[in-house]
N, C-alpha and C positions, 0 to 999 in steps of 0.2 A: 691841600690847604696852601695858601700863598701869603707872603708878607711883602709889603712895599716899605721903603725907607721914607721917613718924614723930612729928612734934610739930606743934602749932598754928603755922600760917604765915600771919600777916596780910599783906595786900598791898593796893595801890591800883591799879586797872585804869584805864588811859587809853584811851578808845575809839578816838580818831584822833589820833595824836601830831603829825600835820602841822598841825592846827588849834590855835590858841592858846586858843580857847573850847571845846575838846572836853570833853564830859561825862566825869566820873570816877566810880568806884564803889569803895567800900571793901569788900573781901571777905576771906574766909578760904579759902586754897587747900587743897583736900583731896586732889587727885590730878591726873594728866595722862594723856591718851590720845595714844599715838604710833603713827603709821603709817610704816613704813620708818624714815627718820631725821628726820622732821618732826613737830613737835608739832601735833596736830590740834585739841585742845580741853583745857580745864581743867575739873575738877569743883570748884565753889566753893560756899561757903555765904555767901549775901548777908547784908546787915545785917538783913533781915527774918527770918532764920533758915531760909530755904528753900534746899535744894540745887538746883543747876542746872548744866548743861553750858554752858560759856562758850567759844564758838568763837574761836580765836586767828588772826584775819586778820593780814595783814602790817602793817597800820597800828596794831594794838593794842600798847601798851607797858605794862609792869608795874613798879611801884615796890615793892620788898620790902626786908627787912633784908639781902638778899644782893646788891642792886644797884639802881640807878635807871635808868629808861627802857630796860628790857630787853625783848627779844622773847621769845616763848615758848621758842624753841630756846635762847637764851642763858640764860634762867632755869633751864631744865631742866639744862643743862650745869653751871651753878654749883651747883645743888642736888645733882647727882650727885657733883661734886667734893667737896662738904662732907659727903657721906654722910648726907643728910637724907631720902632716899627709900627706900621698899621697892618692889622690882620684883614685879609680879603676873604670874606666868607662866600662860599659857593651859593649859587642860586638854589632855592628850595625845589624839590622835585615837582615836575609838572603834574597837576591833577586833571584827570579827564572826567568830565561830567557827561551826562546823557549817554551813558553806556547801558544798553538794555540788558535786562537779566538774561542769563543763559537759559536756553530752552532745552529740555531733555530730548535726547535722541530716541526716536521710536524705531524699534526693530520690526522689520517686516518678515513674517514667516512665509517661506516659499513652499509650495506643495511638492510632494515627492516626485510627481511626474515632470515638473519643470526642471528639477535638479537632474533627473535621469535623462531627459531629452537634451539638456545643455551638455551634459557629460558625453552623451553619445555623439553629438555633433562634433565636439572637439576630438574625440577619439577617431572618428571617420576622417576629419580633416588632417589629423596627424598621420594616420595610416596612408592616406593618399599622397602626402608629402614624402613618406618613406618609400613608397612604391615608385614615385616619379624619379628618384635618383637611382 
């Protein structure tokens, strides 16, 4: 499931909140990618104007107008509460029509002489290979 923002959402991403000297980056949040109930990544536009996927590790914190030092899950919950996001619904599964019904497989019964003859040929071929070495 994915979400896109309805308006420009500036934010500051802190790479490792546990470190005092952790690098930060000012970005514009464009959307979120969610798997099950956990935010996997943010789509952001960096200060250089390039779009990128930003993985939201547990140590990443986000400062935004909706809160300080928030995890990706907390920020997503706050944005949903404020009705700032659009949910992007996945396409419905493709349906295939004109699929013919399955035909049952017919089993062909071989006569014992065909089985004995085929077995004898393989044994003779194997024996001739053994004798040739």
